[in-house]
C-alpha positions in Angstrom: -28.3 164.5 41.7 -31.1 163.3 44.0 -30.7 163.1 47.8 -33.5 161.9 50.2 -33.3 161.8 53.9 -36.1 160.8 56.4 -38.7 161.2 53.8 -42.3 160.8 54.9 -45.6 161.4 53.2 -48.9 161.2 55.1 -52.3 161.5 53.8 -55.1 162.7 56.2 -54.9 163.6 59.9 -52.5 162.1 62.5 -53.8 158.8 64.1 -56.1 156.2 62.8 -57.8 158.7 60.5 -54.8 159.1 58.3 -52.4 156.9 56.3 -48.5 157.1 56.0 -47.7 156.1 52.5 -43.9 156.8 52.8 -42.2 156.1 56.1 -38.7 157.5 56.5 -36.8 156.8 53.2 -33.0 157.4 52.8 -31.4 157.1 49.4 -29.4 159.1 46.8 -29.0 158.9 43.1 -25.5 159.7 41.5 -25.0 161.7 38.4 -25.5 159.7 35.2 -26.9 156.7 37.1 -30.2 154.9 36.5 -31.8 154.1 39.7 -34.9 151.9 39.8 -37.4 152.2 42.5 -39.4 148.9 42.8 -42.3 147.6 44.9 -45.7 146.0 44.8 -48.8 148.1 44.3 -49.3 150.3 47.3 -45.7 150.1 48.5 -45.3 153.9 48.1 -43.4 154.3 44.9 -45.8 156.8 43.2 -46.0 158.8 46.4 -42.2 159.0 46.7 -41.7 160.0 43.0 -44.3 162.8 43.3 -42.3 164.3 46.2 -39.0 164.1 44.1 -40.8 165.8 41.2 -42.0 168.7 43.5 -45.7 167.9 43.0 -46.2 168.0 46.8 -44.2 168.8 49.9 -43.0 166.0 52.3 -44.9 165.5 55.6 -41.3 165.3 57.1 -37.8 164.8 55.9 -35.9 166.4 53.1 -35.7 166.0 49.3 -33.0 167.6 47.1 -32.9 167.3 43.3 -29.9 169.0 41.6 -29.1 170.4 45.1 -32.5 172.2 45.3 -35.7 171.7 47.0 -38.1 170.6 44.1 -41.2 171.9 45.8 -40.1 175.2 47.4 -37.6 176.0 44.6 -39.8 174.5 41.7 -39.2 177.4 39.4 -35.4 176.7 39.4 -35.8 172.8 39.3 -38.6 172.2 36.8 -36.7 173.4 33.6 -33.9 171.0 34.4 -36.0 167.8 34.9 -38.2 165.7 32.7 -41.2 163.6 33.8 -42.9 160.8 32.1 -46.1 160.0 34.2 -48.1 156.9 34.0 -50.7 158.7 31.9 -49.8 161.8 29.9 -53.4 163.1 29.7 -52.9 165.0 26.3 -55.9 166.2 24.4 -57.1 163.3 22.3 -58.3 165.4 19.3 -54.9 167.1 18.8 -52.4 165.5 16.4 -49.0 164.2 17.5 -47.3 167.3 16.0 -49.7 169.7 17.5 -49.3 168.1 20.9 -45.6 168.3 20.7 -45.7 172.0 19.5 -48.0 172.8 22.4 -45.7 171.1 25.0 -42.5 172.5 23.5 -43.9 176.0 23.7 -44.2 175.6 27.4 -40.8 174.1 27.9 -37.7 176.0 28.6 -34.8 175.3 26.1 -36.8 172.8 24.1 -35.1 170.9 21.3 -36.7 171.0 17.9 -40.0 169.1 18.0 -39.1 167.0 14.9 -35.9 165.9 16.7 -37.8 164.7 19.8 -40.3 162.8 17.7 -37.6 161.2 15.6 -35.8 160.2 18.7 -38.8 158.0 19.8 -39.7 156.9 16.3 -42.9 158.9 15.8 -41.8 161.2 13.1 -44.0 159.3 10.5 -47.1 159.8 12.8 -47.1 163.6 13.1 -50.5 164.1 11.5 -52.2 161.3 13.4 -54.6 162.3 16.3 -53.5 161.3 19.8 -56.7 159.2 20.2 -55.8 157.1 17.2 -52.2 156.1 18.5 -51.8 152.7 20.0 -51.0 152.4 23.6 -47.3 151.9 22.9 -47.3 154.9 20.7 -48.8 157.0 23.3 -46.1 156.0 25.7 -43.5 157.0 23.1 -45.1 160.4 22.8 -45.0 160.7 26.5 -41.3 160.0 26.4 -40.6 162.5 23.6 -42.3 165.2 25.6 -40.4 164.2 28.7 -37.1 164.6 27.0 -37.9 167.6 24.9 -36.3 170.0 27.4 -33.0 168.0 27.5 -33.4 167.1 31.3 -30.5 166.7 33.5 -32.7 164.3 35.7 -35.4 162.2 34.0 -38.3 160.6 36.0 -39.8 157.6 34.3 -43.0 156.2 35.8 -43.8 152.8 34.3 -42.6 153.9 30.9 -43.1 150.7 29.0 -46.6 149.8 30.2 -49.0 149.0 27.3 -46.1 148.3 25.0 -45.5 145.1 23.1 -42.2 143.2 23.4 -40.5 145.0 20.4 -41.6 148.5 21.5 -40.4 147.8 25.0 -37.0 146.8 23.8 -36.9 150.0 21.6 -37.8 152.2 24.5 -35.2 150.5 26.7 -32.5 151.3 24.1 -33.7 155.0 24.0 -33.3 155.1 27.8 -29.8 153.7 27.6 -29.0 156.4 24.9 -30.2 159.1 27.3 -28.2 157.8 30.1 -25.1 157.5 27.8 -25.6 161.2 27.1 -25.3 162.0 30.8 -28.9 162.0 31.9 -29.6 160.8 35.4 -32.6 158.5 35.4 -35.1 157.5 38.1 -37.3 154.6 37.0 -40.3 152.8 38.4 -41.4 149.7 36.7 -43.4 146.4 37.2 -41.2 144.7 34.7 -38.4 143.2 36.8 -36.4 142.1 33.9 -36.5 145.7 32.6 -35.1 146.9 36.0 -32.4 144.1 36.0 -31.2 145.1 32.5 -31.3 148.8 32.9 -30.6 149.7 36.5 -27.2 150.6 37.9 -28.7 150.3 41.4 -32.2 149.7 42.7 -34.3 149.8 45.8 -37.3 147.6 46.8 -40.0 149.2 48.8 -42.6 147.6 51.0 -45.2 149.4 53.1 -43.6 152.8 52.5 -40.1 151.6 53.5 -37.0 150.6 51.7 -36.3 146.9 52.6 -33.5 146.2 50.1 -31.1 148.1 48.0 -28.0 147.7 45.9 -27.0 146.6 42.4 -29.3 144.1 40.7 -26.5 141.5 41.2 -26.2 142.4 44.9 -29.9 142.1 45.5 -30.2 138.7 43.7 -27.1 137.3 45.4 -28.7 137.7 48.8 -31.3 135.2 47.8 -30.8 131.4 47.6 -30.0 129.6 44.3 -31.9 126.6 43.3 -31.3 123.2 41.7 -34.1 121.2 40.1 -34.2 117.7 38.5 -36.3 114.6 38.2 -35.0 111.3 39.9 -34.8 108.2 37.8 -37.3 105.5 38.2 -36.7 103.4 41.3 -34.9 106.1 43.2 -36.2 108.0 46.2 -35.3 111.4 47.6 -34.0 109.8 51.0 -31.1 108.3 48.9 -29.8 111.8 48.1 -27.1 113.3 50.4 -28.9 114.6 53.5 -26.8 117.8 53.5 -28.6 119.0 50.3 -31.9 119.4 52.0 -33.8 118.2 48.9 -37.6 118.6 48.8 -40.3 118.3 46.3 -43.3 116.0 45.3 -42.9 112.5 43.8 -39.6 112.2 41.8 -39.5 116.0 41.3 -36.7 117.4 43.3 -35.8 121.0 44.3 -32.8 122.1 46.4 -32.3 125.6 47.7 -28.7 126.6 48.3 -26.6 129.6 49.4 -23.5 127.8 47.8 -24.5 126.7 44.3 -21.1 125.4 43.2 -20.5 123.3 46.3 -24.0 121.7 46.4 -24.0 121.1 42.6 -20.7 119.4 42.8 -21.9 117.2 45.7 -25.0 116.3 43.7 -22.9 115.4 40.5 -20.5 113.2 42.6 -23.5 111.5 44.1 -25.1 110.9 40.6 -21.9 109.5 39.2 -21.4 107.1 42.1 -25.0 105.8 41.9 -25.1 105.9 38.0 -28.1 108.2 38.2 -29.2 110.2 35.2 -30.9 113.4 36.4 -33.5 114.3 33.9 -34.3 118.1 33.4 -31.3 119.2 35.6 -31.5 123.0 36.0 -29.2 125.0 38.3 -29.4 128.8 38.5 -29.1 131.8 40.8 -32.2 133.7 41.7 -33.5 136.1 39.3 -34.3 139.6 40.2 -38.1 138.6 39.9 -37.6 135.8 42.4 -35.6 138.0 44.8 -38.3 140.8 44.4 -41.1 138.4 45.3 -39.3 136.9 48.2 -38.3 140.3 49.7 -41.4 142.4 48.9 -43.9 139.7 50.0 -42.4 137.0 52.1 -39.6 138.5 54.3 -41.1 140.8 56.9 -38.0 140.8 59.2 -35.2 138.9 57.4 -32.9 139.2 54.5 -32.9 143.0 54.3 -30.0 144.8 52.9 -28.6 148.2 54.2 -29.4 151.3 52.2 -26.5 152.3 49.9 -26.0 155.9 49.7 
């Protein structure tokens, strides 16, 4: 549904006077898949998504959406995709219903406006002006208008920003429903838990390049697990098995491990032999957030995963 090869986007002239925001991306998104594009601010996500949406042409490389060039063949692509931008920019004085009617009138094959608003839970707010909506309600209106054309491919750029926890959960459920109906989704988000829950696959960008990709489980599995606990009074870290590589301050201990079961077993055997009670014992694999921070900020040349087409 989406295929990107050697994609580059440069702003300004060649040389020191310009800036290359996207530097040679290769990835693809399968039919019915939810693919999350992650990265810190300035990583190149928005520049990439704009090229996929056909809002600009690449400086180099190719983009295909639904087998077509979204920039050069925009008239054929646009009716088949939906876009939820970071800011909808709808006229603040119009009501929800007026805004939806205006948008639906410009959309090929639009579903009934009431159906779209009911889908996002705004059918009871149809007579409210856009400026009177909460931030979360505005984002739900953005989503309603992004799906009103029954898109085959849906681009969601930070869809839950400004929402409270309940609204975010509701929106995530709506996205799952869309995917279950066969919609292919490309998502950008700063909520790593959201990406971990929703994404079939994801890619992490840094400085215009993809530095890790795979399923959420594959990306997190490439990062070390950790064990934390507090030593009993009178015991020191040097008494722990040297193979565990324990570190920390005072009696607080942290162990980083690439084999959680082995090292946790060794620790438990040691604790039983010494009769030690390990207060606050916590052992867990890396979360996507931990993996993201480690990859996107602290690993310039290591731990990178190959791009999965």
